[in-house]
C-alpha positions in Angstrom: -133.8 -66.0 -33.7 -135.7 -63.1 -32.1 -138.7 -61.9 -34.1 -140.7 -58.8 -34.0 -144.5 -58.8 -33.5 -144.9 -59.3 -37.3 -143.1 -62.5 -37.0 -140.4 -61.4 -39.3 -136.7 -61.5 -38.2 -135.1 -58.2 -37.9 -132.4 -59.3 -40.3 -134.9 -59.5 -43.1 -136.6 -56.2 -42.5 -134.5 -54.2 -45.1 -135.6 -56.6 -47.8 -139.4 -56.7 -46.8 -141.5 -54.9 -49.4 -138.7 -54.4 -51.8 -140.0 -54.9 -55.3 -138.2 -57.5 -57.6 -135.3 -56.0 -59.7 -137.2 -55.8 -62.9 -140.0 -53.6 -61.3 -137.5 -51.1 -59.8 -137.2 -47.6 -61.4 -133.6 -48.1 -62.1 -134.5 -51.0 -64.4 -137.3 -49.3 -66.3 -135.3 -46.8 -68.3 -132.7 -49.4 -69.8 -135.6 -51.9 -70.5 -137.7 -49.3 -72.4 -134.7 -48.1 -74.4 -133.7 -51.7 -75.3 -137.2 -52.6 -76.3 -137.5 -49.6 -78.5 -134.1 -50.2 -80.1 -135.2 -53.8 -81.0 -138.6 -52.6 -82.5 -136.7 -49.9 -84.4 -134.2 -52.5 -85.8 -137.1 -54.7 -87.1 -138.8 -51.7 -88.8 -135.6 -50.4 -90.4 -135.1 -53.9 -91.9 -138.5 -54.1 -93.6 -138.7 -54.0 -97.4 -139.1 -50.6 -99.0 -137.5 -48.9 -95.9 -133.8 -49.1 -96.8 -131.5 -49.7 -99.7 -129.3 -52.7 -100.4 -126.4 -51.5 -98.2 -128.5 -51.8 -95.0 -128.4 -55.3 -93.6 -129.5 -56.5 -90.0 -126.3 -55.2 -88.3 -126.6 -51.8 -90.1 -130.4 -51.6 -89.1 -129.6 -52.4 -85.5 -126.7 -50.0 -85.4 -128.8 -47.1 -86.8 -131.7 -47.9 -84.5 -129.2 -48.0 -81.5 -127.7 -44.6 -82.5 -131.0 -43.0 -83.2 -132.7 -44.1 -79.8 -129.5 -43.2 -78.0 -129.5 -39.8 -79.9 -125.9 -40.3 -80.8 -125.5 -39.8 -84.4 -122.8 -42.3 -85.3 -123.7 -44.0 -88.6 -122.5 -46.8 -90.8 -124.6 -46.0 -93.7 -125.8 -42.6 -95.2 -129.1 -41.6 -93.7 -130.2 -39.5 -96.7 -129.4 -42.0 -99.6 -129.5 -45.5 -97.9 -132.9 -45.0 -96.4 -136.2 -44.0 -98.1 -138.4 -41.2 -96.8 -140.4 -43.9 -94.7 -137.1 -45.1 -93.3 -136.0 -41.6 -92.5 -139.4 -41.1 -90.8 -138.8 -44.2 -88.6 -135.3 -42.7 -87.8 -136.8 -39.5 -86.8 -139.4 -41.1 -84.6 -136.7 -43.1 -82.8 -134.7 -39.9 -82.2 -137.8 -38.1 -80.9 -138.5 -41.1 -78.6 -134.9 -41.2 -77.3 -134.7 -37.4 -76.8 -138.0 -37.3 -74.8 -137.3 -40.5 -73.1 -139.5 -43.5 -73.6 -140.9 -43.3 -70.1 -141.9 -39.7 -70.7 -144.0 -41.0 -73.7 -145.4 -44.0 -71.6 -146.3 -41.5 -68.8 -147.9 -39.1 -71.1 -150.2 -41.7 -72.5 -151.2 -42.7 -69.0 -151.8 -39.3 -67.8 -153.9 -38.3 -70.9 -155.9 -41.5 -70.5 -156.4 -40.5 -66.8 -155.0 -43.7 -65.4 -153.1 -44.2 -62.2 -149.3 -43.9 -62.8 -147.4 -46.6 -60.7 -145.5 -45.1 -57.9 -142.1 -46.5 -59.1 -142.6 -44.9 -62.5 -143.5 -41.5 -61.0 -140.3 -41.6 -58.9 -138.2 -42.7 -61.9 -139.5 -39.9 -64.1 -139.0 -37.2 -61.3 -135.7 -38.6 -60.6 -134.6 -38.1 -64.4 -136.2 -34.7 -65.0 -136.4 -32.6 -61.9 -134.5 -31.9 -58.7 -137.4 -29.5 -57.6 -139.7 -31.2 -54.9 -143.5 -30.8 -55.1 -143.7 -30.7 -58.9 -146.7 -32.6 -60.1 -146.3 -35.3 -62.7 -148.9 -33.8 -65.1 -147.5 -30.4 -64.9 -143.9 -31.9 -65.6 -145.1 -33.9 -68.6 -147.0 -31.1 -70.0 -144.0 -28.7 -69.8 -141.6 -31.3 -71.1 -143.6 -32.3 -74.2 -145.0 -28.8 -74.9 -141.6 -27.2 -74.6 -140.0 -29.8 -76.8 -142.7 -29.4 -79.6 -142.5 -25.7 -79.3 -138.8 -25.5 -79.7 -138.7 -28.1 -82.5 -141.7 -26.4 -84.2 -140.0 -23.0 -84.3 -136.7 -24.4 -85.4 -138.5 -26.2 -88.3 -140.1 -22.9 -89.3 -136.7 -21.0 -89.2 -134.8 -23.9 -91.2 -137.6 -24.1 -93.7 -136.5 -20.6 -95.0 -133.1 -22.1 -96.0 -134.2 -25.6 -97.0 -137.4 -24.5 -98.7 -138.6 -28.0 -98.0 -140.4 -29.0 -94.8 -139.1 -32.6 -94.6 -135.3 -31.6 -94.0 -136.2 -28.7 -92.1 -138.4 -30.8 -89.6 -135.7 -33.6 -89.6 -132.9 -31.5 -88.7 -134.9 -29.4 -86.2 -135.8 -32.6 -84.4 -132.4 -34.1 -84.8 -130.8 -30.8 -83.4 -133.0 -30.2 -80.3 -132.6 -33.9 -79.4 -128.9 -33.6 -79.8 -129.0 -36.5 -82.2 -126.6 -35.4 -84.9 -128.3 -37.2 -87.7 -128.2 -35.3 -90.9 -129.7 -36.0 -94.4 -126.6 -34.8 -96.2 -123.7 -37.1 -96.3 -121.3 -34.3 -95.0 -123.5 -33.3 -92.1 -123.6 -29.5 -92.1 -120.2 -28.8 -93.8 -121.8 -27.3 -96.9 -124.6 -25.5 -94.9 -124.9 -21.7 -94.7 -125.6 -19.5 -91.7 -129.3 -20.0 -92.1 -128.9 -23.7 -91.2 -126.1 -24.0 -88.8 -127.0 -21.0 -86.5 -130.5 -22.3 -85.8 -129.2 -25.7 -85.3 -126.7 -24.4 -82.9 -129.3 -22.7 -80.9 -131.5 -25.8 -80.8 -128.5 -28.0 -79.7 -127.9 -25.5 -76.8 -131.6 -25.6 -75.8 -131.8 -29.3 -75.9 -128.6 -29.8 -74.0 -129.6 -27.5 -71.1 -132.2 -30.0 -69.8 -135.9 -29.7 -69.5 -135.9 -28.6 -65.9 -133.6 -25.6 -66.5 -135.7 -24.7 -69.6 -138.9 -24.7 -67.7 -137.3 -22.7 -64.8 -135.8 -19.9 -67.0 -138.9 -19.5 -69.0 -140.4 -16.0 -69.0 -142.4 -15.4 -65.9 -145.4 -13.0 -65.5 -146.9 -14.4 -62.4 -146.4 -13.7 -58.8 -143.3 -16.0 -58.7 -141.5 -13.9 -61.3 -138.9 -12.8 -58.7 -138.2 -16.3 -57.3 -134.5 -17.1 -57.5 -133.3 -19.9 -59.6 -132.5 -23.2 -58.0 -128.9 -24.1 -57.4 -129.2 -26.7 -60.1 -130.2 -24.3 -62.8 -127.5 -21.9 -61.8 -124.8 -24.7 -61.9 -126.2 -25.9 -65.2 -126.1 -22.3 -66.8 -122.6 -21.4 -65.3 -121.0 -24.7 -66.3 -122.5 -24.8 -69.9 -121.5 -21.4 -70.6 -118.0 -21.8 -69.3 -117.6 -25.1 -71.3 -118.6 -23.4 -74.4 -116.5 -20.2 -73.9 -113.5 -22.4 -72.9 -114.0 -24.7 -76.0 -114.3 -21.7 -78.4 -111.1 -20.1 -76.8 -109.0 -23.3 -77.0 -110.1 -24.2 -80.5 -109.4 -20.6 -81.8 -105.8 -20.9 -80.2 -105.3 -24.2 -82.0 -106.1 -22.7 -85.4 -109.8 -23.2 -86.0 -111.9 -20.4 -87.5 -114.3 -18.7 -85.3 -117.4 -20.4 -87.0 -115.8 -23.8 -86.6 -114.6 -23.1 -83.0 -118.0 -22.0 -82.0 -120.2 -24.6 -83.7 -117.8 -27.6 -82.8 -117.5 -26.4 -79.2 -121.3 -26.6 -79.0 -121.7 -29.8 -81.1 -119.1 -31.7 -79.2 -121.2 -31.5 -76.0 -123.3 -34.4 -77.4 -124.9 -33.0 -80.7 -122.6 -34.8 -83.3 -123.1 -32.3 -86.3 -120.0 -31.0 -87.8 -119.0 -28.1 -90.1 -115.5 -29.3 -90.8 -114.1 -32.7 -91.3 -113.4 -34.1 -87.9 -110.7 -36.6 -89.5 -108.6 -33.6 -90.6 -108.4 -32.1 -87.3 -105.1 -32.0 -85.2 -104.4 -34.3 -82.3 -104.7 -31.3 -79.7 -108.1 -30.4 -81.2 -109.3 -34.0 -80.9 -108.2 -34.2 -77.3 -110.0 -31.0 -76.6 -113.1 -32.3 -78.2 -112.9 -35.7 -76.4 -112.9 -33.8 -73.0 -116.0 -32.0 -74.2 -117.7 -35.0 -75.3 -117.0 -36.8 -72.1 -118.6 -34.0 -70.0 -121.6 -33.8 -72.3 -124.9 -32.0 -71.7 -126.9 -31.3 -68.6 -129.1 -33.5 -66.4 -132.6 -34.2 -67.7 -131.5 -33.0 -71.1 -131.7 -34.8 -74.6 -127.8 -35.2 -74.3 -125.3 -37.6 -72.9 -121.9 -37.6 -71.2 -121.4 -37.5 -67.3 -123.4 -34.3 -67.3 -122.2 -30.6 -66.5 -123.4 -30.7 -63.0 -121.5 -33.9 -62.3 -118.3 -32.4 -63.5 -118.9 -29.2 -61.7 -119.5 -31.2 -58.5 -116.3 -33.2 -58.8 -114.4 -30.0 -59.3 -116.2 -28.5 -56.3 -115.2 -31.6 -54.4 -111.5 -31.4 -55.3 -111.4 -27.7 -54.4 -113.0 -28.4 -51.1 -110.4 -31.1 -50.3 -107.4 -29.0 -51.5 -108.6 -26.1 -49.3 -109.0 -28.4 -46.2 -112.8 -27.7 -45.8 -115.3 -30.2 -44.4 -118.2 -29.2 -46.7 -118.6 -28.1 -50.3 -120.5 -24.8 -50.6 -121.7 -22.8 -53.6 -123.7 -19.7 -53.9 -124.5 -19.7 -50.2 -125.7 -23.4 -50.2 -124.1 -26.5 -48.9 -123.9 -29.5 -51.3 -125.0 -32.7 -49.6 -122.1 -35.2 -49.3 -124.4 -37.9 -50.8 -124.5 -36.0 -54.1 -120.9 -35.4 -54.1 -120.3 -39.1 -53.7 -122.8 -39.9 -56.5 -121.1 -37.6 -58.8 -117.6 -39.1 -58.0 -119.3 -42.6 -58.6 -120.7 -41.6 -62.0 -117.4 -40.2 -63.0 -115.5 -43.4 -62.1 -118.1 -45.6 -63.7 -118.0 -43.7 -67.0 -114.3 -43.7 -67.0 -114.4 -47.5 -66.6 -116.9 -47.8 -69.4 -114.7 -45.6 -71.7 -111.6 -47.5 -70.9 -113.3 -50.9 -71.5 -114.7 -49.5 -74.7 -111.3 -48.4 -75.9 -109.7 -51.7 -74.8 -112.2 -53.7 -76.7 -111.9 -51.8 -79.9 -108.1 -52.0 -79.9 -108.4 -55.7 -79.4 -110.8 -56.3 -82.2 -109.4 -53.9 -84.7 -106.3 -55.3 -86.7 -105.0 -51.7 -87.3 -105.4 -50.5 -83.7 -101.7 -49.4 -83.3 -102.0 -47.0 -86.3 -105.7 -45.9 -85.4 -105.5 -45.7 -81.5 -106.5 -42.0 -81.4 -109.4 -42.4 -83.8 -110.6 -45.5 -82.0 -110.4 -43.8 -78.6 -112.3 -40.8 -80.1 -114.9 -43.2 -81.4 -115.3 -44.8 -78.0 -115.8 -41.4 -76.2 -118.1 -40.3 -78.8 -120.2 -43.3 -78.3 -120.3 -43.2 -74.5 -121.1 -39.4 -74.8 -123.9 -40.1 -77.2 -122.2 -37.3 -79.4 -121.9 -39.0 -82.8 -118.7 -37.3 -84.1 -116.3 -39.4 -85.9 -113.0 -39.3 -87.7 -114.7 -41.3 -90.4 -113.7 -44.9 -89.4 -117.2 -46.1 -88.2 -118.3 -47.8 -91.3 -114.9 -49.4 -91.8 -114.9 -51.0 -88.4 -115.4 -54.8 -88.0 -118.8 -56.1 -87.1 -117.7 -56.9 -83.6 -116.3 -53.5 -83.1 -119.7 -52.0 -84.3 -121.5 -54.1 -81.7 -119.1 -52.6 -79.1 -120.1 -49.2 -80.1 -123.7 -50.1 -79.9 -123.2 -51.2 -76.2 -121.3 -48.0 -75.5 -124.0 -45.9 -76.9 -126.6 -47.7 -74.8 -124.7 -47.4 -71.6 -123.9 -43.7 -72.3 -127.6 -42.9 -73.1 -129.1 -44.6 -69.9 -126.2 -43.8 -67.7 -123.4 -45.9 -66.6 -124.3 -45.7 -63.0 -127.9 -46.9 -63.8 -126.4 -49.9 -65.6 -124.1 -50.6 -62.7 -127.1 -50.4 -60.3 -129.0 -52.8 -62.4 -126.2 -55.4 -62.4 -125.4 -55.0 -58.9 -128.3 -56.0 -56.5 -128.7 -53.7 -53.6 -127.8 -55.4 -50.3 -129.7 -52.9 -48.3 -128.3 -50.7 -45.5 -125.4 -52.0 -43.5 -126.3 -53.5 -40.1 -122.7 -53.6 -38.8 -120.4 -50.9 -37.9 -116.7 -51.6 -38.0 -113.9 -49.6 -36.4 -112.3 -46.8 -38.5 -108.9 -47.2 -39.8 -106.7 -44.5 -41.9 -105.3 -45.5 -45.2 -102.4 -43.7 -46.9 -103.5 -41.6 -50.0 -101.2 -40.2 -52.7 
């Protein structure tokens, strides 16, 4: 076999210098989230943290839902957990919202230690498409903006609650799009002084850190710099989805308040101002679509993300018009991004289908509860937390399935698939092209 001057066969060059799977950036996020879930489960199982209704499975489910900022619950957060338990849940929500890697990177930066190149790349991949942003500046912006929004939200909510603890809890839960509430009926009995600030916090948290940092007020020389295509796409898609959701829900009979709040909340927040179990089938289907799309990249929410949905729609429009390249706002979208968006869509659809299939197999009343079970699966994958009220009554095996769906939905179905499928490196063989019939 021919060898290069290094003595390494050319066929092995793509694998030279490639770190082991567990050291790659794509593995760091799932590993850190899983570790935090396990630690949270242990903490929530300690004496004096929870009531008699909370066993090991309930603690694990709650920790998973909190870290994955979902909001699905099998026990009541306000009554089945002590204040210390609620504080642990809030810490898990904050950790999941910001991202475990963001916390670890912040500690390293503050300690003035060298950040590993793979961690640096993974963080930038998650939180910014803008080249040239320094890691320190990114972390300072993410943490500072999060604390600022949550702090202001707590101040506003305190005027209605007249108590700092529920005000702070719901402010953090809303900005992190977690959907955890201290009241058993979520926000169904809340007044405008509560649900309006919560709505605003949910929207801000769902836009994504990059978008928030870019649209912040500018007083410097770059004040006239145009927004990136990513930010414009996020704002356009998010606004369109909220407006379309409100319009459709109004047509289907919802009140203006419920239509607006549920259109926002279904985008991965999980709070509700009206019982979801009493909604009609068309309303549930609309909300499932909103939950599936979810929030924006680099945000505290889940789903396939607004930009992914926009790119898939753009790709379909390009094909239907017979064009070679997808363009928007005077920019050409790289084909690699379009393929990745399509892969995320397909992977997430497979995860949702697998979840629905597993729940229908495990639940004895699946025939009568197919739509609630499907709604539950989409809610878990989208890390939304809305439910028709069947979560606590599911079998233990079904609850484990929901935990898996929440985990996959939070770290991203594509990331999970990349972890499980080892990269074979670039292809060294080019085969002849051959057409296949489509449609």
